N, C-alpha and C positions, 0 to 999 in steps of 0.2 A: 485137186486141191494146192496151197501155195505153197515157198518157203516165206521168210522174212531172209533179207537181204541182210549175211550176213549171218546163215546158220548153219549148222555141221551138215556135214555135206554125207551125213551114219542117217538115213531116212526111215530108220526102222520106229518101231510103234511104239516103243516110250519119247521117240520123239517130235512123232504129231498127236499122243496123249496129251501133251505139255502145248504143242503147237493149239487146237480147240480149247484147251483150258485157260489159255493163256488169254485164248483172241477174245473171251467172253468175259474176265476181269479188266481186257486193254478196250474192251469196246460196249460192251453192255448187254451186245448183237448177237451176238458170234459170225455174222454175217446174216442175219435175219433182213429181208426184203430187199435183198441182191436180188436182181431180174439171172433167167437162165440163158446161156451161153447161147452169143450169135451164129455161134459157128455151130449149135448146135441147130437152132431152127431151120437155118438157112440147109440142112441136114432135111431133116427129118421131114423136110416141104415133099406133099410128092407121096411119102413110104406110108403104107398103106399099114394103122399097127397093131403092133404083135407083140412078140414076149423080147426087153430091152436086156441089156446089161449096164448102167449104172458106176463103170468102175472107177472106186475113192470116188465114192459122193456128197461127202464134206460135207456140204451146209445145208445138198440136201435140193437146191434150187432144180436144176435140171432134170431130177430122180420128177419133182410134183411136180415143172413142166409136162414129161412126159404123159405119168400117171393123166394125167387135168387133159390128157388130147389122147388120148383111149385107148394109152397102152398095156400092160402087168410088166413090169419092175421090177426085177433082184438089184436095189442098193447097196452098197457094198464100198465096205472103205474099214484101213487096218482098224481103226479111231473109235473106241468103243465111244465115250463123250464125244463125239460128232454127232456118231450113232443118236446117239439119243440125244441130243440139240436139233436134230435133221429132222428125230420125229417125236419130238415133241412140237416146233414149228410149222409142220406138215398137218402134222392130226385137229391146232389149233384154228389155222388160217386153208386148208382146202381135203377139210373132214373126208371129200367124199373122191378126191384125189388117197387120199393117206389108204383105202381098201386094196388098193390096185397097185400098193408098194410092202417087198417082201424087203423090210432091212437084215442085213444080214456081217456078220464083222471078219474079215480075213486078208488073207495077205495071198495078197491071187500070186504073185511071184513066187512063192514057195504051195501054195494051197490054188492049182489051176482051176477054173472054173469051169462049170460043163462045158464038153465039148461040142460043140453045130449045130447050140441050145436056144441061139437068141435070134430073133430078126436084127435087129442091133443094139449093139457096146458101141459103150462111147467112154470116155475116159478125158478130164478135162485137167493138163495144169497136174498129170500126177506124177508123184516123184516115188522111186523107189530105191531099195538096195542094190540092186536090178542092171544094169547098160537098160538103158531106151529101149533100145533095140527087142531086148530079150522081153519087155516087159508086154511089144508092137505084139511078139511075134504069140508071145502067153493070149492073147484079147483073140486073135486072130481066130486063135486056134477054135473058140468061143463061138463066132460066128456060122449062120446053119446058110447051105448055099441058096446064091441070090438073093443074098440078107449083105448089109453097109457096118462097114465100118470106121468108126470117126473117132481118133486122134489130134486132143491138140494138148500142147506145147508150149514150153519159153525155147523161141530163139536162140542164139545165141547169143545177140544182136538191142536184145532186151532188157535197158538196159537199168528198167525195174529189179530186176535178175541180176546186178552184171556178176551179184560177188554169190552168185551158186552155182559152179558150171557143172554139178553135178545133175542137174535140174535141167538141160540143157538138150536139144536137140532141135536136129537139123532134117528139113523137107526129106532131104538125099537119102538121110541114114536114116527116116522111117523107113519111107521107098523101097529101103530095098531092104525092110526085116520082112520084106509078101512075098512070095511066091512066082511069078507070071504068068504062070500057065495054072496057079488058079484062082488070083488074081488080076481084076480092073482096078488100074489108081487112076482116081476119078480126080482126084484132086491134091497134088503135095507144093505145099508153097508156103513163102512167108507169106504175114498178114500182120496190117496194122488197127489197131483202134482204139475207142477210149473206154474207159472200165469204168465201171460205177467205183466207190469203193465203201459209200452206207454211209457218210455224212452227208450225202446231196455229193462230191466234185466228183472229179476223173481222175482216171490215171494212164498213160501214154503205154499199154502194150505194142510188142512185138510177140507174134505166135508165130507158130509153127501149127499148120492145118497137115492131116491128111485125111482124102476119105477114098476109102478106097469099096467095092462089091466082089465077094464073092462069087466065084461063077460056079454055075448051077451046077 
C-alpha cells in the first residue's frame, strides 16, 4: 500500500477504501500492470516455494508473482476495493497463478495472522493506524521457523512521501522490533530506486528494507 502526499495519518479501512477507489477513478487501471517490488524479487531468490503471506497486498502484483513462481499465497488487505480489483486482474492476466492465491480482507493489526504458519511473510509500504514497529512484530509472529520476513517501507528521507510521517519506518526501528535470540537480521538498510508509475515513467523512492530469517 502507499499513501498520497498530504493524506491523513489515520490509515483505517475507510481511508484505504477511498484510496483504491480513487486510484481507479484517477488512473482507470488502479495500478494494473505494475511490476512486483524488486526487493521481493531479490529476497525470494534461492528460497524454496512454500506458503507465503502478502500483508497489505494492494494491487496484487507481489501475490501474483509469488503464485506464478510456485508459492501458495494468502493475500490480505484491509480494503475490499483493493482485493476485488487485484483478484480480477490476476484472474485475467495469470489464471493459473490465481488458483494458488487466497484473497482475504482483514486488518492484521487487529486480527493477527496465523502464528508460525508461513515460510515467507512480506509487506510493501503498509501503513496502519498502529506504530510501524507493532506491524513488524505482528508479521514476524506469522513466520515459521527457518522462514523469511521481508518488510519494505518508506524511509523518512523519501521525498515522495514527505507529508505522510505516519508511514515512515527507519531500518533501526524495523530491526529493533525483532528479538535477536529468535531472528537473524540479514538486511536492515536504506535503499533508493526508480519506481514505475504505470504511465511509462518513474519516480525516485527511498525505501527502508528489512529482511530477516527466523531461527529454527
